[in-house]
Phi, psi and omega in degrees: 000117185250168178301320180302327180291343182271354179299321180225064180287340185139177183292143174289135183239355178169195180224152180300129184293140180258354181261001177230147181298135171251130181238166178298339184254347181199139177205167180249146175234135173282132181275128184292149177303137181084355177248175176206157170226139176242166176305142178080357174295148180254128184233163180213144175217172184226140176250120178278136178239148186286331189238015181200175183294156181298153178255128178263128180241120180240153180196179180246136178290119182249355174198147178223137178224160176223143180208162173273125174262121185117347177274143180245325182242159181298326182288347180299338183299328181286320178294322178295318178296328178279350180084007181271351177229122182289136176194165181231136175278129180229128175258148178219149183235137175273131181242124177261124187292135176249334182205137176236126185217120357291165185285075175235103194278093175235153180283153175292153183278131175306134183095347179297142181290135176252129179250150169286124184283127179227157174061229183297325180296323176292317179300318179291322181297327181261011175067015179295330181292341179268354180275113178291326179232114185249131179256116178295130181248341183155193180253139174286180178298338180270006178078014180251144184303146174242140189239157174247136179284114183299336181298333182265006178246319186271004177098355181300314179230354179180176184199170173078147183230133175244123182240125183238147176162166181294138181297133177083348181240325186280351179053043184297311182294322178299317179292321180298317180289325177294322178296320175300312181301317180294320180297315183287328189253352185276347183085003186290336178272355180061221181294342181288343183297329183296322185263349179297145184235159173225137177242115185242127175263120180264114184248352185228113178061200178244030185293329184267010181273359186238031179299335181266007176256132175295149181277121182289345179271004181291127181242177184296317177302322178291319176299322180293325179294318176299316181299322179295332177272002180080021183241153173262127182286125180183178180277166173293127188282341187223097187230139173235132183247133176240143178217155180288157177293154176294150179296128176075010181265112182285349178273348181073035180290135180301136184272073176226153182244327186270328179254120187252353179231154176070029179236133179245146176276143174244146175195174176238138177282160178302322180296317177295319180302318182282311184294325184270004177055059183266355183305319181303333181283353170285335184250062186232017178268176185300322180295317183296331183298336183262002182274170188245017186256026180303323182297319179294318180303310185289327178293315179294321178301315179294323181294318180294319181294332184276323192246343181286127181242138178302141182207094176052050179091331177257207178227160175237125179236120181052041178081358181259120179275132183240125187251000179208167178296322178298319177299318181296315180299313180300321181293318180297317180295319179299318181293325180287331180277348180271119182304329185281332184251351185301314183294330177295325183267322188251348185096156186275342186264013185254134180286159182295325179297319180293319178297319179294323178296317177298315183298318180299315181293323180294316178299321181295341180275352184300314183295320185282328190249358185299326182277352180262332182246107195241148173237003185248004180248151186299133181296321185279350178295136178300123184211358186264144175271109182220105186294334182291336180253007186253195178283180178297320179245121177249121180253125179252112183275125182240357194296336180271000183266146172292169187302315182298318180293321177301315179298318181299311183297313181299311183299310184292319180296314180295322179299310183294323180291319180293318177297321179296321178293323178298319182290330181291333177071012181219151181280343180258139358283156180290149174234114177264126181249119179255118184225116177273166180059041183301329180295339178279323184270336178226064183292159183296322181259153174082179178217156178199163179302323179294316180299320179295322176296314179297323175295322178297318178295318182296323187266328182241350186299327182303316183286339182258000179079022176255115186250120181268125171248095185261138178235145182201154174288325187226104176297334182292344181256006179263146177313126187302321184295331177289314179295320180297323182280358178275113181290329181249127179237130186236138182229130172253217179294130183246154168286140183306317180295320181291325184296336182275357183285152183295342178297344180251027179295342179286346179274129171301156183308318181296322179289328174299317179293318181295329180295340177284341184246357188301136178273161179303134181099349177260127182227153174248119189246124176252127178223152187303329182296330190239126185287348181240130176301141182261134175271134183214162170236129180259151187290162179299139183305135177276352180252155181293134179255357175200165186296331182290340180263353191284122169274191183283131180280153174304144187299327183290346181265356186273356183253126179278171176301316181295319181291333183264358179276166174298136184303327182284339175295332182293328183256012170119354180264177182272201178100183178168100174231182178264015180290146174288161176289124188275006181211000000 
């Protein structure tokens, strides 16, 4: 912030208050008659020094008050209103300093003129001028764009985003998808944007299945808002949707009702389940975290990996062919109940009670996982979730799955994606993972395979180009290390009890109160560059958020992987052309 920048910082709105302490980090300004200041306004003042250049102090309004000067008793307000008692209304605003330039920390002088920061002065006050790569996040209260420093999102200097707020009101998922859209379409990633990927888990309804459809409710004011942010309003151009097979459907038809084209079924074959050691992810719910049969889980997992052999879509273990997940579970339980084979499968140091507890939980998983772990569908049929071979945005629909199955899909998918990034040995291209209900998958207490994967992403994902955008109703219930490793923290509408938790200590008191009243679309964003969280409103989604809003999707997005594969690949043969399935 230079002297030249102060020639036209904006209109004068008041003077630094002389009846309240002014410090280098916080001060009050009296609002001039005929002017006003609201929360989140950006202001700037200057302190003259005798032996050096002037110091410019800029900040954000974090509290505003008004009072009668001359009143002594509460009842005086009526006499003043009637004109029988002289008094003056005076407004004052609390300003929290965001930038001091040059960095010579002195308090502003009482009586110094305070200006509303506009244009370049506002950009300098909010450190936007220091951001080499700026991601538009929305509009501030003054109707001017607010930016996120891309260095703290893509891993250059930090990574990961934590979004908190009440379900259905805080618009957490909407903000996460808008942030992705802005990252991909703003040009901030340069040439890397073409190869960057996003993996989104859809856990509520089928709202995220239409990201590639334009929103029919999009109007000109919304288009203008996108244009003001430097974005073109439109749908995500390259989206692939995966859904689980329908229950009891031997054809593996995707279990979705509103979107009938461009959806592929995902599942794991019995051979993949055994060879890739996926059994621990069957035991990943909250109850299992408190159990004592971890040794049995790992022993059985190792036995399956060692002895299970592929056999016509299923597996063969010790000469016994197993064609479904239920068959596999029954075979494992039979072996554990047999005194002669129990030690081979569970180990010799495990008690019968522990083995039985494991068996009960395993049997309980048959209903939830039978449609995901298959021995009756063609091995060569495309069925794997692999973002490197998918579209720019991959949506995995989980909303029709029970809780155990959701955990299994999230855990196994994140495991395979993280391992793939590890093997690539490079952070590029970036992979953004959007996961709602983070408090369910990485709770503060206990441990599970999913939680370990998420911790790995939070702590090492930055160096591997895996960026977690996690959303939750209660950040206080999420593993601390995940929240701590999130460089960007976003808050929407909060529950009063949750707002009082120490996890929201980065919010000034006034913003904590405002978070209880925030309307959908209003978010408070904290980033390392700026000492005060910024309040913003992001525009209405330009892509459909439900089937009733969905316009016509581009023709190239209407063909699923299965539809575009060679017809014989669907039934087990090789090949691969763009011909439609002829039957």
